Backbone as CSV, one residue per row, in Angstrom:
resi,resn,N_x,N_y,N_z,CA_x,CA_y,CA_z,C_x,C_y,C_z
1,MET,3.028,12.435,15.466,1.823,11.680,15.208,1.390,10.986,16.483
2,SER,0.094,11.026,16.732,-0.421,10.352,17.910,-0.532,8.855,17.638
3,LYS,-0.718,8.105,18.710,-0.822,6.659,18.596,-2.047,6.295,17.756
4,LEU,-1.852,5.454,16.777,-2.922,5.033,15.888,-3.701,3.903,16.541
5,SER,-5.016,4.036,16.587,-5.833,2.984,17.179,-5.925,1.806,16.215
6,PRO,-6.168,0.609,16.737,-6.317,-0.550,15.856,-7.438,-0.359,14.830
7,ILE,-8.492,0.331,15.206,-9.602,0.574,14.279,-9.153,1.500,13.147
8,GLU,-8.423,2.566,13.475,-7.918,3.488,12.458,-6.946,2.769,11.521
9,PHE,-6.115,1.894,12.085,-5.182,1.100,11.283,-5.961,0.213,10.317
10,ALA,-6.986,-0.473,10.825,-7.792,-1.354,9.982,-8.494,-0.559,8.878
11,LYS,-8.980,0.628,9.202,-9.630,1.471,8.188,-8.633,1.879,7.103
12,ALA,-7.414,2.203,7.502,-6.392,2.588,6.524,-6.062,1.418,5.600
13,LEU,-6.134,0.206,6.117,-5.832,-0.985,5.316,-7.032,-1.491,4.522
14,ALA,-8.210,-0.973,4.778,-9.447,-1.535,4.246,-9.649,-1.324,2.747
15,ASP,-8.827,-0.546,2.123,-9.015,-0.232,0.719,-7.969,-0.947,-0.141
16,ASP,-8.423,-1.570,-1.228,-7.517,-2.307,-2.116,-6.428,-1.410,-2.714
17,THR,-6.793,-0.186,-3.086,-5.802,0.723,-3.671,-4.723,1.065,-2.652
18,ARG,-5.113,1.306,-1.394,-4.111,1.605,-0.362,-3.210,0.405,-0.119
19,GLN,-3.762,-0.778,-0.163,-2.937,-1.985,0.000,-1.934,-2.105,-1.147
20,THR,-2.379,-1.806,-2.356,-1.485,-1.844,-3.517,-0.366,-0.821,-3.362
21,ILE,-0.723,0.380,-2.922,0.275,1.432,-2.714,1.278,0.998,-1.653
22,MET,0.799,0.424,-0.557,1.704,-0.010,0.523,2.679,-1.075,0.017
23,ARG,2.168,-2.047,-0.733,3.061,-3.089,-1.274,4.088,-2.481,-2.219
24,PHE,3.649,-1.562,-3.078,4.522,-0.954,-4.062,5.607,-0.089,-3.413
25,CYS,5.273,0.531,-2.294,6.219,1.429,-1.610,7.076,0.717,-0.562
26,CYS,6.899,-0.574,-0.419,7.665,-1.308,0.580,9.131,-1.379,0.168
27,CYS,9.983,-0.882,1.032,11.444,-0.963,0.864,12.015,-0.090,-0.247
28,GLU,11.198,0.749,-0.853,11.678,1.639,-1.907,10.973,2.981,-1.820
29,TRP,11.649,4.012,-2.255,11.030,5.334,-2.375,10.398,5.409,-3.746
30,ARG,9.115,5.769,-3.795,8.373,5.851,-5.055,7.756,7.233,-5.204
31,SER,7.861,7.790,-6.400,7.238,9.085,-6.660,5.739,8.893,-6.852
32,VAL,5.009,9.979,-6.701,3.563,9.921,-6.903,3.264,9.464,-8.326
33,SER,4.024,9.956,-9.295,3.778,9.555,-10.689,4.037,8.059,-10.889
34,GLU,5.032,7.501,-10.226,5.266,6.049,-10.309,4.096,5.279,-9.697
35,ILE,3.579,5.791,-8.587,2.446,5.139,-7.921,1.204,5.211,-8.807
36,VAL,0.987,6.358,-9.443,-0.141,6.512,-10.369,-0.025,5.484,-11.497
37,GLU,1.154,5.390,-12.087,1.377,4.446,-13.193,1.159,3.003,-12.728
38,HIS,1.664,2.675,-11.564,1.556,1.304,-11.051,0.121,0.918,-10.712
39,THR,-0.610,1.836,-10.113,-1.969,1.517,-9.666,-3.011,1.669,-10.769
40,GLY,-2.711,2.523,-11.749,-3.668,2.749,-12.822,-4.843,3.630,-12.425
41,VAL,-4.711,4.344,-11.318,-5.763,5.279,-10.910,-5.240,6.708,-11.073
42,SER,-6.145,7.665,-11.040,-5.769,9.055,-11.292,-4.873,9.612,-10.180
43,GLN,-4.142,10.667,-10.527,-3.260,11.310,-9.553,-4.027,11.849,-8.358
44,PRO,-5.186,12.506,-8.552,-5.919,12.973,-7.369,-6.353,11.815,-6.451
45,THR,-6.719,10.694,-7.034,-7.125,9.535,-6.226,-5.936,8.973,-5.460
46,VAL,-4.791,8.867,-6.122,-3.574,8.402,-5.440,-3.217,9.358,-4.314
47,SER,-3.287,10.664,-4.571,-2.966,11.645,-3.532,-3.909,11.520,-2.340
48,HIS,-5.177,11.257,-2.606,-6.154,11.056,-1.528,-5.755,9.847,-0.668
49,HIS,-5.440,8.739,-1.324,-5.055,7.533,-0.581,-3.731,7.730,0.168
50,LEU,-2.786,8.429,-0.458,-1.514,8.705,0.224,-1.742,9.574,1.455
51,ALA,-2.676,10.513,1.391,-2.976,11.358,2.558,-3.498,10.508,3.711
52,ILE,-4.353,9.556,3.407,-4.873,8.667,4.452,-3.743,7.846,5.053
53,LEU,-2.896,7.286,4.200,-1.767,6.480,4.688,-0.764,7.338,5.458
54,ARG,-0.540,8.551,4.986,0.382,9.472,5.672,-0.178,9.863,7.038
55,ASP,-1.466,10.182,7.110,-2.094,10.540,8.382,-2.042,9.383,9.377
56,ALA,-2.087,8.164,8.866,-1.999,6.977,9.716,-0.557,6.639,10.064
57,GLY,0.392,7.350,9.448,1.806,7.086,9.714,2.321,5.836,9.025
58,LEU,1.597,5.352,8.033,1.977,4.104,7.376,2.915,4.314,6.195
59,VAL,2.977,5.539,5.676,3.974,5.885,4.669,4.699,7.140,5.127
60,THR,5.925,7.258,4.682,6.755,8.415,5.008,7.008,9.203,3.727
61,PRO,6.688,10.499,3.718,6.955,11.312,2.529,8.362,11.906,2.568
62,ARG,8.921,12.113,1.369,10.205,12.801,1.236,10.099,13.750,0.050
63,PRO,9.876,15.043,0.342,9.795,16.008,-0.758,11.174,16.196,-1.385
64,GLU,11.179,16.286,-2.700,12.432,16.481,-3.430,12.115,17.350,-4.650
65,GLY,12.351,18.635,-4.516,11.985,19.554,-5.591,10.478,19.581,-5.767
66,ARG,10.038,19.344,-7.004,8.603,19.348,-7.293,7.964,17.979,-7.082
67,GLN,8.761,16.990,-6.798,8.260,15.624,-6.589,8.237,15.295,-5.100
68,THR,7.337,14.411,-4.729,7.341,13.844,-3.388,7.433,12.339,-3.540
69,TYR,8.324,11.754,-2.777,8.523,10.310,-2.800,7.983,9.725,-1.505
70,TYR,7.491,8.501,-1.590,6.916,7.825,-0.428,7.534,6.450,-0.269
71,THR,7.645,6.044,0.993,8.052,4.680,1.303,7.181,4.179,2.451
72,LEU,7.016,2.872,2.516,6.231,2.271,3.585,7.001,2.370,4.894
73,ASP,6.343,2.787,5.951,6.967,2.821,7.281,6.734,1.463,7.933
74,GLN,7.656,0.548,7.687,7.501,-0.828,8.150,7.437,-0.925,9.670
75,GLN,8.147,-0.054,10.350,8.110,-0.073,11.810,6.706,0.268,12.315
76,GLN,6.072,1.277,11.715,4.716,1.645,12.128,3.731,0.524,11.813
77,VAL,3.901,-0.139,10.680,3.035,-1.270,10.341,3.180,-2.364,11.398
78,ALA,4.414,-2.655,11.798,4.650,-3.683,12.819,4.033,-3.288,14.157
79,VAL,4.179,-2.029,14.539,3.590,-1.544,15.790,2.072,-1.704,15.753
80,CYS,1.464,-1.312,14.641,0.010,-1.414,14.518,-0.458,-2.868,14.545
81,CYS,0.283,-3.740,13.897,-0.065,-5.171,13.938,0.034,-5.700,15.368
82,GLY,1.047,-5.271,16.086,1.187,-5.661,17.492,0.030,-5.157,18.334
83,GLN,-0.430,-3.939,18.061,-1.575,-3.395,18.792,-2.833,-4.203,18.502
84,LEU,-3.000,-4.625,17.252,-4.145,-5.475,16.910,-4.098,-6.783,17.695
85,MET,-2.915,-7.351,17.787,-2.754,-8.605,18.538,-3.128,-8.400,20.004
86,GLN,-2.701,-7.279,20.585,-3.004,-7.016,21.990,-4.493,-6.828,22.222
87,VAL,-5.181,-6.215,21.261,-6.601,-5.944,21.427,-7.445,-7.197,21.201
88,PHE,-7.090,-7.976,20.181,-7.965,-9.055,19.762,-7.510,-10.459,20.148
89,ALA,-6.340,-10.599,20.749,-5.863,-11.919,21.165,-5.345,-11.831,22.596
90,PRO,-5.673,-12.821,23.412,-5.113,-12.814,24.776,-3.584,-12.766,24.713
91,GLU,-3.005,-12.132,25.703,-1.562,-11.880,25.682,-0.736,-13.137,25.448
92,ASN,-1.015,-14.181,26.197,-0.181,-15.377,26.041,-0.402,-16.030,24.675
93,GLN,-1.624,-16.019,24.154,-1.878,-16.589,22.839,-1.263,-15.735,21.740
94,ALA,-1.286,-14.422,21.912,-0.690,-13.524,20.927,0.811,-13.750,20.848
95,THR,1.454,-13.923,21.995,2.890,-14.162,22.019,3.220,-15.457,21.289
96,VAL,2.452,-16.501,21.543,2.667,-17.784,20.884,2.435,-17.635,19.377
97,ALA,1.382,-16.929,18.973,1.092,-16.750,17.563,2.197,-16.002,16.852
98,VAL,2.728,-14.939,17.463,3.817,-14.190,16.865,5.063,-15.058,16.750
99,LYS,5.376,-15.824,17.774,6.541,-16.712,17.698,6.375,-17.732,16.583
100,ASP,5.155,-18.283,16.430,4.884,-19.236,15.360,5.158,-18.607,14.008
101,ILE,4.694,-17.371,13.825,4.888,-16.668,12.556,6.373,-16.461,12.295
102,LEU,7.113,-16.062,13.309,8.542,-15.783,13.145,9.344,-17.046,12.860
103,ILE,8.898,-18.179,13.399,9.619,-19.431,13.198,9.434,-19.939,11.774
104,ARG,8.274,-19.707,11.166,7.983,-20.216,9.807,8.846,-19.616,8.801
C-alpha cells in the first residue's frame, strides 16, 4: 500500500458508518456478518465501506473459508494521525500537543 495522504485519511473517516465499523473492529477480528448486525446496514453497504477502509489501510482483512474477518489497523491509524499533525500543526506545537495527549 502506498502512503495515505492526510486528505485521503480524512475522507475515509468522514462517514459515520465507517467510524462505527472502525470502533467495532478495534482490537478484535469481526466477520462481515457481525459488522452488518452491529451497524444495521445492508451487507453490500458494509462491503462498500470495508473496501474504502481496506484501500486506505485502516482495516486488515483475514479470509477464513467463506468468511472474511476484519480488524482495525491501529498502527496505520496512528501513522495517519501523525501525518495530519505534521501537515496542520507546526512541528514544535504538534510535539507538545501529542505529549499533552499522552500525559492525560
